[in-house]
C-alpha positions as CSV (number, residue, x, y, z in Angstrom):
1,M,88.7,82.7,119.0
2,S,89.6,85.8,117.4
3,D,90.3,85.6,113.7
4,P,95.0,84.6,112.8
5,V,96.9,87.9,112.3
6,L,97.9,85.9,108.9
7,H,95.6,83.1,107.9
8,L,96.8,81.9,103.8
9,T,94.6,79.3,101.8
10,G,95.7,77.3,99.1
11,I,98.6,80.3,98.0
12,T,100.3,79.0,94.4
13,K,102.6,80.8,92.5
14,A,104.7,79.8,88.8
15,Y,107.4,81.6,87.2
16,N,107.5,81.7,83.9
17,K,104.0,80.7,83.3
18,G,103.3,78.7,80.2
19,A,106.8,79.0,79.0
20,P,108.8,75.3,78.3
21,N,111.0,76.7,81.7
22,E,107.6,77.3,84.1
23,V,108.8,76.8,87.5
24,T,105.7,76.3,90.2
25,V,107.4,77.3,93.8
26,L,104.2,77.2,95.8
27,R,102.0,74.9,95.7
28,G,98.9,75.2,97.7
29,I,99.7,76.6,100.9
30,D,98.0,77.0,103.9
31,L,99.0,78.8,107.0
32,S,98.0,80.4,110.1
33,V,99.8,82.4,112.6
34,A,98.3,83.2,115.4
35,K,98.4,86.5,117.8
36,G,101.9,86.4,119.8
37,E,103.1,83.3,117.9
38,V,106.4,83.3,116.3
39,V,106.7,80.9,113.4
40,A,110.0,79.3,112.0
41,L,109.8,78.9,108.1
42,V,112.9,76.4,107.3
43,A,113.9,76.2,103.8
44,P,117.0,76.7,101.6
45,S,117.9,78.8,99.8
46,G,115.6,78.9,96.4
47,A,113.1,77.1,98.3
48,G,111.0,79.7,97.6
49,K,110.5,80.9,101.1
50,S,111.0,84.4,100.0
51,T,108.2,84.3,97.5
52,L,106.1,83.2,100.4
53,L,107.1,86.1,102.8
54,H,106.4,88.5,99.9
55,I,103.1,87.2,99.2
56,A,102.1,87.2,103.2
57,G,103.0,90.6,103.6
58,L,101.3,92.3,100.4
59,L,104.2,92.9,98.2
60,D,103.7,89.7,95.8
61,T,100.6,88.4,94.6
62,P,99.7,84.4,94.3
63,D,98.3,83.2,91.2
64,A,95.7,81.3,93.7
65,G,94.7,81.3,96.5
66,R,93.8,83.8,99.8
67,V,95.9,86.7,101.7
68,A,94.4,87.8,104.7
69,I,95.2,90.0,107.6
70,G,94.3,90.6,110.9
71,G,90.7,89.3,109.5
72,D,91.1,91.1,106.4
73,D,91.2,89.2,102.8
74,M,92.7,91.4,100.6
75,T,91.8,89.2,98.1
76,G,91.5,91.5,94.7
77,Q,91.7,94.7,96.6
78,S,93.4,97.8,95.1
79,D,97.1,98.4,95.3
80,R,96.1,101.4,97.1
81,K,94.5,99.7,99.9
82,R,97.4,96.8,99.8
83,T,99.6,99.2,100.7
84,R,97.5,101.0,103.0
85,V,97.8,97.6,105.0
86,R,101.1,97.0,104.3
87,R,102.4,99.7,105.8
88,A,100.2,99.6,108.5
89,D,100.2,96.4,110.0
90,V,103.5,94.3,108.8
91,G,107.0,94.8,109.5
92,F,110.0,93.4,107.1
93,I,113.5,92.0,108.0
94,Y,116.2,91.3,105.2
95,Q,119.5,89.7,105.3
96,F,121.2,92.9,104.6
97,H,119.7,95.7,106.9
98,H,119.2,98.5,103.7
99,L,119.6,101.6,106.1
100,L,119.5,104.9,104.3
101,P,123.6,105.9,104.7
102,E,123.2,109.7,105.2
103,F,120.9,109.2,108.1
104,T,121.7,107.5,111.9
105,A,120.3,105.0,113.4
106,L,118.1,107.1,115.3
107,E,116.7,108.9,111.9
108,N,116.5,105.6,110.3
109,I,113.5,104.9,112.6
110,V,112.3,107.8,112.6
111,L,111.4,108.2,108.9
112,P,108.9,105.6,108.6
113,Q,107.0,107.1,111.0
114,L,106.6,110.4,110.0
115,A,105.7,109.0,106.8
116,H,103.3,107.0,108.8
117,G,102.0,110.9,110.5
118,V,103.7,110.5,113.6
119,A,104.7,113.6,115.2
120,K,108.6,113.9,115.2
121,S,108.8,114.1,118.9
122,D,106.7,110.8,119.8
123,A,109.0,109.6,116.7
124,E,112.3,110.0,118.3
125,Q,110.7,109.4,121.7
126,R,109.7,105.5,120.3
127,A,113.2,105.5,118.3
128,T,115.1,105.9,121.9
129,E,112.9,103.4,123.2
130,L,113.5,100.6,120.7
131,L,117.3,101.5,120.0
132,T,117.3,100.9,124.3
133,Q,115.3,97.8,124.2
134,V,118.0,96.3,121.6
135,G,121.0,97.3,123.4
136,I,122.6,100.6,121.3
137,A,120.8,103.3,122.0
138,E,124.4,105.0,122.9
139,R,125.0,104.6,118.6
140,A,121.5,106.2,118.1
141,D,123.8,109.2,116.4
142,H,125.7,106.9,114.3
143,R,125.2,106.6,110.7
144,P,124.8,102.9,109.5
145,A,128.7,103.2,107.7
146,A,129.8,103.7,112.0
147,L,127.6,100.9,113.2
148,S,129.0,96.7,113.1
149,G,127.3,94.5,111.3
150,G,125.7,93.5,113.7
151,E,124.4,96.9,115.3
152,Q,123.1,98.0,111.7
153,Q,120.4,94.5,111.9
154,R,119.6,95.3,115.4
155,V,118.3,99.3,113.7
156,A,116.7,97.2,111.0
157,F,114.8,95.3,113.6
158,C,114.0,98.5,115.1
159,R,112.7,99.8,111.9
160,S,110.7,97.5,110.9
161,L,109.2,97.6,114.4
162,A,108.6,101.3,114.5
163,N,105.2,101.7,113.7
164,Q,104.1,98.9,115.2
165,P,102.9,96.4,113.2
166,R,100.8,93.2,114.1
167,L,102.5,91.2,112.0
168,L,106.9,90.8,111.4
169,L,107.7,89.0,108.3
170,A,112.0,88.0,108.7
171,D,114.1,86.7,105.5
172,E,117.4,85.4,106.6
173,P,117.7,88.2,109.3
174,T,121.1,87.1,110.9
175,G,122.2,84.9,107.8
176,N,125.1,88.4,106.8
177,L,126.3,88.1,110.2
178,D,129.0,85.4,111.8
179,P,127.8,82.5,114.3
180,G,128.3,84.4,117.5
181,T,126.9,87.8,116.2
182,S,124.3,85.7,114.8
183,D,123.0,84.6,117.9
184,Q,122.7,87.4,120.0
185,V,121.8,89.6,116.9
186,F,118.8,86.9,117.1
187,G,118.5,87.0,120.6
188,A,117.6,91.1,120.5
189,L,115.0,90.5,117.9
190,M,113.7,87.6,120.1
191,D,113.2,90.1,123.1
192,L,111.6,93.0,120.8
193,V,109.2,90.3,119.1
194,R,108.3,89.1,122.5
195,S,107.8,92.6,124.3
196,T,105.5,93.6,122.1
197,G,103.5,90.3,121.5
198,L,104.0,90.4,117.7
199,S,103.1,87.5,115.2
200,A,106.4,86.7,113.4
201,V,107.5,84.4,110.4
202,I,110.7,84.1,110.4
203,A,112.8,82.4,107.5
204,T,116.3,81.0,108.3
205,H,117.8,77.5,107.1
206,N,119.6,77.4,111.2
207,L,118.0,75.1,112.9
208,E,119.0,75.8,116.2
209,L,117.7,79.4,115.7
210,A,114.4,78.0,114.8
211,A,114.4,76.0,117.5
212,R,114.0,78.7,119.6
213,M,110.5,80.3,118.2
214,D,107.0,78.9,118.9
215,R,106.8,76.5,115.9
216,Q,109.0,75.5,113.1
217,I,107.2,74.4,109.2
218,R,109.5,73.7,106.5
219,L,108.6,74.9,103.0
220,D,109.7,71.2,100.8
221,A,109.0,70.8,97.0
222,G,106.7,74.0,97.0
223,H,104.2,72.8,99.7
224,L,104.4,73.3,104.1
225,V,104.8,70.6,106.2
226,P,105.6,70.3,110.3
227,V,109.2,69.9,111.3
């Protein structure tokens, strides 16, 4: 069996360590995500799901435990190595789209590819293909302010997949949308993920959306438990 795309072992994390108000948010987290597997991380606000995603995506470091991506143990690696792996192998989606307002939808997807060394013509082709997949190719030359909330988030999905990562980490990716739009936009995200064979951990408090994924886990008092 090949190595899991993401493997977390014994992850712990506390804030305000040593202070009277120390808060432990993660208590020995173990998690493996196989190639092509989409995992729903169910947790209420403040439970630590964003912290867990940041550690999994090498944006934060645990107090203890190991993070491996594609079999590559990132424990103790230099900031340069962690940054290189994060940029190459991990895509992030947040509740808010964080698109660059002065650039068009197409340009927002092209820019991270250019930073990764992709030729402009190839980057534009990739961006156009992604926008077509999520059904908004005709909005490619519009800036974010001219797009609806659902369209903005679809562009953010495309941007996160622009460099063809192995792993997608999404933190309440439709949490800022109304229920009808949320359902449509989540469907577009799942289509993208399935078409690429991507592995994903998607945090949500929406149990209906969680049920559409391969597996559901819940973060409860710092521990992961199956749903």
